[in-house]
C-alpha distance (Angstrom), angle and dihedral (degrees) to the residues before:
residue distance angle dihedral
M1 . . .
V2 3.82 . .
L3 3.77 122.2 .
E4 3.78 123.0 -136.2
P5 3.83 110.7 -83.9
R6 3.79 94.5 -115.6
F7 3.78 93.5 55.1
A8 3.80 92.1 39.0
R9 3.80 87.3 61.9
L10 3.80 89.1 49.4
L11 3.79 90.7 54.4
G12 3.77 90.6 48.1
S13 3.77 133.2 -134.0
P14 3.82 122.8 -37.9
R15 3.78 87.2 -102.3
A16 3.80 91.5 53.3
A17 3.81 90.8 50.1
G18 3.80 89.7 50.5
I19 3.79 91.3 50.2
A20 3.80 90.7 49.1
A21 3.80 90.5 50.8
A22 3.80 91.4 48.6
L23 3.80 91.1 51.4
V24 3.80 91.2 50.2
L25 3.80 91.2 49.2
G26 3.79 90.3 49.6
A27 3.79 91.0 49.5
L28 3.80 89.3 49.5
A29 3.81 90.7 54.3
V30 3.81 90.9 50.3
V31 3.81 92.0 48.6
E32 3.80 91.7 48.7
V33 3.80 92.8 50.6
D34 3.80 88.4 52.1
V35 3.82 90.1 50.9
V36 3.81 89.7 48.6
R37 3.79 91.2 55.9
S38 3.81 95.7 41.4
L39 3.81 101.8 54.8
S40 3.78 129.8 77.3
I41 3.79 120.9 -137.2
T42 3.80 116.6 -60.7
F43 3.78 127.2 -145.0
D44 3.82 102.5 -95.5
E45 3.81 95.5 38.1
Q46 3.79 92.7 72.3
S47 3.81 89.5 62.4
H48 3.81 97.6 36.1
I49 3.79 97.2 50.4
G50 3.78 94.6 45.6
A51 3.80 92.6 46.1
G52 3.80 92.8 48.8
F53 3.78 91.3 50.4
S54 3.81 90.6 51.0
Y55 3.82 90.9 51.0
V56 3.78 92.3 54.0
T57 3.79 98.2 42.3
H58 3.82 98.2 41.0
G59 3.79 100.9 30.7
D60 3.80 97.8 -129.8
V61 3.80 136.5 91.9
V62 3.80 109.2 -125.3
L63 3.80 112.2 125.8
N64 3.80 124.5 70.7
P65 3.83 96.1 14.1
E66 3.81 92.8 171.4
H67 3.82 90.6 80.5
P68 3.82 127.8 48.9
P69 3.80 113.0 -109.9
L70 3.83 109.2 -120.1
V71 3.82 100.7 95.2
K72 3.81 91.4 39.9
L73 3.81 90.6 51.2
I74 3.80 91.6 54.9
A75 3.80 92.6 49.8
G76 3.81 93.2 42.5
A77 3.80 94.1 48.3
T78 3.80 89.9 51.3
I79 3.79 96.9 54.3
A80 3.82 92.3 39.9
A81 3.81 89.7 54.5
L82 3.81 89.8 49.9
G83 3.80 93.1 55.1
V84 3.80 108.5 -93.8
K85 3.82 110.0 156.8
E86 3.78 134.7 -157.8
G87 3.79 117.3 -124.2
S88 3.78 126.1 142.4
A89 3.82 89.9 6.9
G90 3.81 91.6 72.1
P91 3.83 99.0 83.5
L92 3.80 90.4 54.5
L93 3.79 90.4 59.7
A94 3.80 89.3 49.7
L95 3.82 88.4 52.4
A96 3.81 91.0 52.5
R97 3.80 90.7 51.1
E98 3.80 91.7 51.5
Q99 3.81 94.1 43.0
P100 3.83 109.6 31.1
A101 3.80 91.0 -178.6
E102 3.83 87.6 67.1
A103 3.81 94.6 51.2
S104 3.80 94.4 103.0
G105 3.80 97.0 49.5
A106 3.80 91.6 39.7
S107 3.80 90.1 56.1
F108 3.82 91.0 64.2
A109 3.80 91.9 47.9
Y110 3.82 90.9 46.0
G111 3.80 91.0 49.8
E112 3.79 92.0 49.2
R113 3.81 92.7 52.4
L114 3.80 93.5 44.5
L115 3.79 95.8 47.4
F116 3.79 103.8 34.2
H117 3.82 104.0 29.7
D118 3.80 115.9 18.6
N119 3.81 100.7 54.3
P120 3.82 110.2 35.8
G121 3.79 91.7 146.7
F122 3.81 97.1 52.5
V123 3.81 107.8 117.6
L124 3.79 132.6 -174.4
A125 3.78 120.2 -176.3
G126 3.80 111.5 -95.1
A127 3.81 95.8 16.2
R128 3.79 134.3 88.8
P129 3.82 116.2 -100.3
G130 3.78 117.5 -92.4
A131 3.79 123.3 11.4
D132 3.80 96.4 10.7
S133 3.81 92.4 53.8
I134 3.81 93.3 45.7
V135 3.80 93.7 49.1
T136 3.81 91.8 47.1
A137 3.81 91.9 49.7
A138 3.82 92.0 48.3
R139 3.80 91.7 51.5
L140 3.80 99.7 48.8
P141 3.83 100.1 76.8
L142 3.81 90.8 49.0
V143 3.81 90.8 65.4
V144 3.80 83.9 86.0
F145 3.83 89.9 74.8
P146 3.84 100.0 62.2
V147 3.81 88.3 44.1
L148 3.82 90.4 50.0
L149 3.80 90.0 47.7
A150 3.80 91.8 53.3
L151 3.82 91.8 45.4
V152 3.81 93.4 51.5
A153 3.81 92.2 46.8
Y154 3.80 89.6 51.8
A155 3.81 93.9 46.5
W156 3.80 94.9 47.4
A157 3.80 96.0 45.1
R158 3.80 91.0 45.1
A159 3.80 91.0 51.0
R160 3.80 91.2 53.0
F161 3.82 105.8 28.0
G162 3.79 105.2 24.3
R163 3.80 132.0 -115.3
G164 3.79 94.1 -45.7
G165 3.79 91.8 50.9
G166 3.78 91.7 49.9
L167 3.78 93.4 50.7
L168 3.81 91.4 46.1
A169 3.82 92.6 52.6
L170 3.81 89.4 46.4
A171 3.80 91.2 51.8
L172 3.81 91.6 51.0
V173 3.80 92.0 52.1
V174 3.81 96.6 47.5
T175 3.81 92.8 47.7
Y176 3.80 95.7 47.6
P177 3.81 106.8 108.6
D178 3.81 96.3 -151.0
V179 3.81 90.2 56.4
L180 3.80 91.9 48.3
G181 3.79 94.7 43.9
H182 3.79 101.7 41.6
G183 3.79 94.7 32.9
A184 3.80 88.7 71.5
L185 3.82 94.9 54.8
V186 3.80 135.6 83.0
T187 3.79 91.6 -111.1
T188 3.78 135.4 110.5
D189 3.81 107.9 -119.1
V190 3.81 102.5 84.9
P191 3.83 94.8 36.1
S192 3.81 87.5 52.3
A193 3.80 89.9 50.2
A194 3.81 92.1 49.8
V195 3.79 98.1 51.4
G196 3.80 91.9 35.5
L197 3.80 92.1 55.6
A198 3.81 89.0 46.3
S199 3.80 89.4 56.1
G200 3.82 91.0 51.4
F201 3.82 90.8 48.9
A202 3.80 90.9 49.0
L203 3.81 92.1 50.6
D204 3.81 91.8 49.0
Q205 3.78 91.6 51.2
L206 3.78 91.6 44.0
V207 3.78 94.0 55.2
R208 3.79 88.0 45.8
D209 3.79 101.4 53.9
G210 3.82 108.3 -5.2
R211 3.80 96.6 -133.1
V212 3.79 116.3 165.9
R213 3.79 92.8 -126.4
W214 3.80 90.4 65.8
L215 3.78 91.2 49.4
L216 3.81 90.0 53.3
L217 3.80 92.4 46.0
L218 3.80 90.4 50.1
G219 3.81 92.3 53.8
L220 3.79 94.3 45.3
A221 3.81 94.7 44.7
L222 3.79 93.5 46.4
G223 3.80 90.6 48.0
G224 3.80 89.1 49.9
A225 3.80 91.2 50.6
L226 3.81 91.5 51.0
A227 3.81 89.9 47.9
V228 3.81 91.7 52.8
K229 3.81 106.0 44.5
F230 3.80 134.2 7.7
S231 3.81 92.3 -136.9
A232 3.82 86.4 70.8
I233 3.81 85.0 85.2
F234 3.80 86.4 76.4
L235 3.78 90.6 46.9
A236 3.81 88.0 54.0
A237 3.80 89.6 50.2
G238 3.81 90.8 51.2
L239 3.80 91.7 48.7
A240 3.80 90.1 49.4
V241 3.80 91.6 52.2
A242 3.80 91.7 47.8
A243 3.80 91.6 47.7
G244 3.80 92.7 46.9
V245 3.79 94.0 52.3
A246 3.82 91.3 42.2
A247 3.79 89.4 55.8
K248 3.81 88.5 59.7
L249 3.79 94.7 49.3
G250 3.76 127.4 81.2
P251 3.81 117.6 -103.3
E252 3.75 126.3 -105.3
R253 3.76 114.5 -88.2
D254 3.81 109.0 -82.3
A255 3.79 90.6 -10.9
A256 3.80 103.6 106.0
G257 3.78 116.6 94.7
P258 3.80 125.4 -147.9
A259 3.82 91.9 -98.6
D260 3.78 94.7 44.2
P261 3.82 109.1 135.6
F262 3.82 87.7 -165.6
G263 3.80 96.7 46.0
R264 3.79 139.6 83.8
A265 3.80 100.3 -53.7
R266 3.81 120.1 126.3
T267 3.80 113.8 -79.4
G268 3.81 96.0 -107.9
T269 3.78 93.5 46.3
R270 3.79 91.5 46.4
F271 3.80 92.1 50.4
G272 3.80 90.5 52.7
A273 3.80 90.6 48.3
V274 3.80 91.4 51.1
V275 3.80 91.6 50.0
L276 3.79 91.1 48.7
A277 3.81 90.5 48.2
C278 3.81 90.8 52.2
L279 3.78 91.3 50.6
V280 3.80 92.1 50.2
V281 3.81 92.1 49.2
A282 3.81 91.9 47.1
A283 3.81 92.5 48.1
L284 3.79 92.7 51.0
A285 3.81 92.0 46.2
V286 3.80 91.0 50.9
L287 3.81 89.8 48.3
I288 3.83 91.5 54.9
L289 3.80 91.3 46.6
S290 3.81 92.1 48.9
V291 3.80 91.7 51.2
S292 3.81 92.8 46.9
Y293 3.81 91.2 51.3
L294 3.82 88.7 48.3
G295 3.79 91.0 -116.5
H296 3.81 94.0 -65.4
A297 3.84 106.1 137.0
P298 3.82 94.9 -63.4
F299 3.81 95.6 -169.1
S300 3.80 95.7 54.0
A301 3.82 90.8 41.2
Y302 3.79 90.1 50.7
R303 3.80 91.4 49.0
R304 3.81 91.8 49.6
G305 3.78 89.9 48.6
L306 3.78 92.1 52.9
A307 3.79 90.4 50.0
S308 3.80 91.8 49.1
I309 3.81 92.8 59.8
Y310 3.77 92.7 71.5
G311 3.78 95.7 26.4
N312 3.81 89.9 64.3
A313 3.80 96.9 39.1
S314 3.79 117.2 109.7
S315 3.79 112.0 -116.9
T316 3.82 90.8 -156.8
Y317 3.81 98.9 50.5
R318 3.79 114.8 116.7
G319 3.77 119.9 -159.9
L320 3.80 122.4 -147.5
C321 3.79 126.5 -121.2
L322 3.80 124.4 162.0
G323 3.79 93.0 -22.3
R324 3.82 96.7 -47.2
Y325 3.80 125.1 110.1
E326 3.81 114.8 -148.3
P327 3.82 137.9 142.8
R328 3.82 91.0 -116.2
F329 3.80 139.6 8.1
W330 3.79 119.3 -167.0
Y331 3.81 88.8 -149.2
Y332 3.81 97.9 42.6
F333 3.81 99.5 109.3
L334 3.78 93.2 42.2
V335 3.80 88.6 55.6
A336 3.80 93.8 43.1
V337 3.80 92.9 53.5
A338 3.80 91.7 43.7
L339 3.83 92.4 53.6
K340 3.78 98.2 41.0
A341 3.81 108.9 34.0
P342 3.82 117.1 89.0
L343 3.79 112.2 -94.3
G344 3.80 90.1 -123.3
T345 3.79 90.2 58.8
L346 3.79 92.3 48.4
G347 3.79 90.3 49.9
L348 3.80 94.1 49.4
L349 3.81 92.9 47.3
L350 3.79 90.2 51.2
A351 3.81 90.3 47.7
A352 3.81 90.3 50.1
L353 3.80 90.2 53.0
V354 3.80 91.9 51.5
V355 3.79 93.3 44.0
S356 3.80 93.3 48.5
V357 3.81 88.2 59.7
A358 3.78 100.3 36.5
A359 3.82 107.1 33.5
R360 3.79 116.8 63.1
R361 3.80 94.0 -167.2
A362 3.81 90.2 60.2
R363 3.80 94.3 56.2
T364 3.77 124.7 96.0
D365 3.77 133.1 -153.9
A366 3.82 111.8 -57.7
R367 3.79 91.3 -114.8
T368 3.79 91.5 56.1
E369 3.78 90.0 50.2
L370 3.80 87.8 54.3
C371 3.81 92.5 51.1
L372 3.79 91.7 46.9
H373 3.77 99.6 47.5
V374 3.81 113.8 19.7
P375 3.85 96.5 64.6
A376 3.81 91.0 44.5
L377 3.81 92.4 48.5
V378 3.82 94.4 47.4
L379 3.81 91.2 47.0
F380 3.80 93.9 47.1
V381 3.80 94.4 47.6
A382 3.81 93.3 46.1
T383 3.80 90.9 48.5
S384 3.80 91.4 48.8
V385 3.79 91.4 51.5
L386 3.80 100.2 41.2
A387 3.80 111.4 21.6
A388 3.79 123.5 91.3
P389 3.83 113.8 -108.3
I390 3.79 95.6 -112.3
G391 3.78 107.1 116.5
S392 3.80 149.3 -6.8
R393 3.82 87.6 -120.2
Y394 3.80 90.2 84.6
V395 3.81 92.6 71.4
I396 3.81 98.3 46.0
P397 3.84 89.4 102.7
A398 3.82 90.0 57.5
V399 3.81 98.6 40.0
V400 3.82 94.4 55.7
F401 3.82 90.7 63.9
L402 3.80 86.7 61.4
F403 3.80 90.8 54.1
V404 3.79 89.3 59.5
S405 3.80 90.5 47.0
A406 3.82 89.3 51.5
G407 3.80 87.5 64.2
R408 3.82 85.6 83.8
L409 3.81 87.4 78.3
A410 3.81 87.8 76.8
A411 3.80 90.6 62.6
W412 3.80 90.2 44.3
A413 3.80 91.8 50.9
G414 3.79 92.3 49.4
A415 3.80 109.1 158.3
S416 3.81 95.0 -21.7
A417 3.77 110.5 127.0
A418 3.81 91.2 -164.7
R419 3.78 93.5 55.0
W420 3.76 93.7 46.5
T421 3.78 89.8 47.6
A422 3.81 89.7 56.0
I423 3.82 91.1 49.0
G424 3.79 90.7 46.2
L425 3.80 93.2 50.8
A426 3.81 90.7 51.3
L427 3.81 90.8 52.0
V428 3.80 92.8 45.9
G429 3.80 88.1 52.1
N430 3.81 88.6 52.2
L431 3.79 91.2 50.1
V432 3.81 92.3 50.5
H433 3.80 89.3 48.5
V434 3.82 96.0 52.5
E435 3.80 92.1 42.0
H436 3.80 89.4 54.7
E437 3.83 92.0 48.7
H438 3.81 96.7 44.5
P439 3.00 125.0 159.5
F440 3.83 94.6 7.0
H441 3.78 96.6 63.1
A442 3.80 95.0 143.8
S443 3.83 87.5 63.9
S444 3.80 92.0 54.1
V445 3.81 117.5 144.7
N446 3.80 123.7 -178.7
A447 3.80 127.2 -148.8
L448 3.80 91.5 -87.3
G449 3.80 89.5 59.8
G450 3.79 93.3 56.2
A451 3.79 126.9 -142.0
P452 3.85 119.1 -9.7
G453 3.82 89.4 -126.6
S454 3.80 91.9 64.3
F455 3.82 101.9 30.0
Y456 3.81 90.1 101.0
R457 3.81 86.6 75.8
L458 3.82 90.2 65.1
L459 3.83 106.6 34.1
D460 3.79 134.0 2.0
D461 3.79 143.7 178.7
S462 3.82 115.5 51.3
N463 3.81 91.1 -5.0
Q464 3.81 90.2 83.8
D465 3.80 116.7 -5.1
W466 3.78 122.9 25.0
G467 3.79 95.8 153.8
Q468 3.81 98.3 -80.6
G469 3.82 100.3 122.6
L470 3.82 105.3 72.3
K471 3.80 96.1 100.5
A472 3.78 89.2 52.2
L473 3.81 89.7 47.4
A474 3.81 91.7 54.6
R475 3.80 90.1 50.1
W476 3.81 91.5 47.0
Q477 3.80 90.1 50.6
R478 3.81 92.0 53.7
E479 3.79 94.2 44.9
R480 3.82 94.0 47.9
D481 3.80 93.4 40.8
V482 3.80 92.4 -127.5
P483 3.83 105.7 166.9
R484 3.81 97.6 -155.1
I485 3.79 136.7 9.7
T486 3.78 129.5 -161.7
L487 3.79 106.9 -143.2
L488 3.80 119.9 -157.2
S489 3.79 103.9 -164.4
S490 3.81 136.5 176.8
L491 3.83 94.4 -151.7
L492 3.81 121.3 115.7
V493 3.81 93.4 -125.4
D494 3.79 129.3 106.7
G495 3.79 106.4 -94.5
A496 3.80 97.1 -129.2
D497 3.81 91.6 50.2
L498 3.78 91.2 48.8
L499 3.81 94.3 52.2
A500 3.79 93.3 44.9
A501 3.82 92.2 49.9
Y502 3.80 92.0 58.8
G503 3.79 102.2 30.6
V504 3.80 99.6 -109.5
A505 3.80 114.0 151.3
G506 3.79 115.0 -142.3
E507 3.77 138.8 45.7
A508 3.80 133.9 -59.6
S509 3.77 137.0 -146.6
V510 3.78 113.5 -160.2
R511 3.82 121.9 -147.5
N512 3.81 92.1 -17.6
T513 3.81 120.3 129.9
R514 3.83 96.6 -178.1
P515 3.84 94.5 96.1
L516 3.80 88.3 59.2
F517 3.80 88.1 65.1
F518 3.81 97.8 36.2
P519 3.83 109.2 28.3
E520 3.78 119.7 173.6
P521 3.82 116.7 -118.3
G522 3.77 114.4 -120.0
K523 3.80 95.1 36.8
T524 3.79 132.0 109.8
Y525 3.80 111.7 -135.7
A526 3.80 126.3 -159.4
V527 3.80 105.7 -166.2
S528 3.78 126.1 -169.4
A529 3.81 109.4 -120.8
H530 3.80 87.8 -134.1
L531 3.80 91.7 54.3
M532 3.80 88.8 46.7
A533 3.81 89.4 57.0
R534 3.81 89.5 48.3
G535 3.80 87.8 52.2
V536 3.80 90.2 55.9
F537 3.80 88.8 51.7
D538 3.82 91.2 48.9
E539 3.79 89.2 50.9
M540 3.80 89.7 54.6
L541 3.82 91.8 49.3
T542 3.81 95.3 47.0
A543 3.81 90.8 46.8
R544 3.80 90.0 54.8
D545 3.80 92.9 47.1
A546 3.81 92.7 45.6
R547 3.80 92.5 52.1
M548 3.78 89.9 53.4
V549 3.81 91.5 59.6
G550 3.81 96.8 34.1
R551 3.81 98.0 -110.2
E552 3.78 131.3 133.2
P553 3.82 107.4 -104.5
P554 3.80 122.3 -131.1
R555 3.79 114.2 -103.9
L556 3.76 130.4 -146.9
V557 3.78 114.3 -101.4
L558 3.80 98.7 -177.3
G559 3.77 107.0 62.6
R560 3.82 93.5 16.6
S561 3.79 113.9 45.5
V562 3.81 91.0 16.8
E563 3.80 119.7 40.8
P564 3.80 121.7 -156.1
S565 3.77 114.1 -94.3
E566 3.81 94.0 -148.5
V567 3.80 144.4 -19.5
V568 3.82 119.6 -111.2
G569 3.79 125.8 -166.0
G570 3.77 93.3 6.6
G571 3.80 96.5 -72.2
L572 3.83 113.5 29.4
L573 3.81 110.7 105.3
I574 3.80 113.7 -148.8
F575 3.82 119.6 -142.4
D576 3.80 110.8 -179.8
L577 3.82 109.6 -164.0
R578 3.80 97.1 166.4
A579 3.79 92.6 108.0
A580 3.81 89.8 51.8
G581 3.79 89.4 52.6
R582 3.79 92.4 52.5
R583 3.81 90.5 54.1
Q584 3.81 92.3 58.6
P585 3.87 113.5 105.9
């Protein structure tokens, strides 16, 4: 797509657009490093970091089987190279080897010992000794994934919608709070989005000109996606559907190259080329999987990992969506994105949908539309049907395809100052939103989600508090001169170890909702928003049980009679009862 000359001059030369993109990518890396250093350990990182370290040091993949190993290997190799040692964590790995069914639970215990007990003297500049330094070191190399994600989005949208489209897609990625928040963690969602989007880009380019380099990139990116997250199986299915239909369609005018398996070659020759292309992609994907599983029977390990996802899932867990607690909601991820994404992003995605139907100049070749939307749709639907309702992060790999598709708004805007002003205002709104949330982007709530202090009534788990706010809590405690804090946390770490690791003075109760019903006057409570939502659920259960036996049920005090005075670290609700304690006789 080519913009009108007048607006093309406004955007600048291709070189200027490239420089602008490079500056944005550099700024993204700086922001992500700041997020890395600002957040305390989150729930899944305890398991991921410990498991990755065990893979590197012992040469086998045992712990944390419910996630493929690639991201964990990168984090584990980093801290092993920097001198982290295994001590009391060792017997827990031996237990997992003897009892494979315990490998998931053992990975959390192993991670706790490794991070909070075995390396108290490990120090990284700018972090506290011990667990904080190890977690920070493990996160730093993974900053490459959000940067890669933004780069691929820019390159794909630029290839299809011109310089303006590329910069627009880039802006949507770097102002998306879930990318900023989860891209700084040792988790799988943003890495999966990065390599998944790269595979979609490679397929689009492959069906366009058939060059071998795109075939190789497709195999490597798809293998990387499968080695990062099991849900990439659905991405692969979506790519296969898009490729299959593209093979039946005619090529773009003057786009097919001489080696194009999707182009103008005779039917028999084209069929052979498609088969050969599939074999090359499969071979490269298997190679990446074999390397990530350290050569230990990757197919059987992958199959066991898939089985472990549901084998370790709790059949009694009820997720939260809009005040209801259920095992599944067909609309959960639609609601989660609607309540957490910046309003500017929601507006631009809606505009892109309308424009793609109404404005011919904003459309691309049919095969590109397949590559842009079929994998995202398959992945989103599969996630909605199968994934637990515990966070908008699960659909990041699908949403980023839509950011590339939104690049078509540049062609629609053309030389219209009014249209570009509307797009610009939406992006400025996004920028203000993420600046206000920094560095707690994963806790982001838009105006539709209401106030952060009451968001736990709509969504819980990683949507608001995943454990990341303890550094901010320690700073808040010093600034407010609060002598002691009672932390109510949802992390699987001993409370005393958790407070000591981040310099919080006080006591902690882990995964216990009782203090929400019976708080002690005179104390200052910092309550995880996730645990607060679990307390509401417990109140509902106890009320039902009490009615059955004719007793008065206990009622929440914190969150009902006493509202939080503020939110610290994105998801820690503060209840200051010191004044109530002073009023006691």
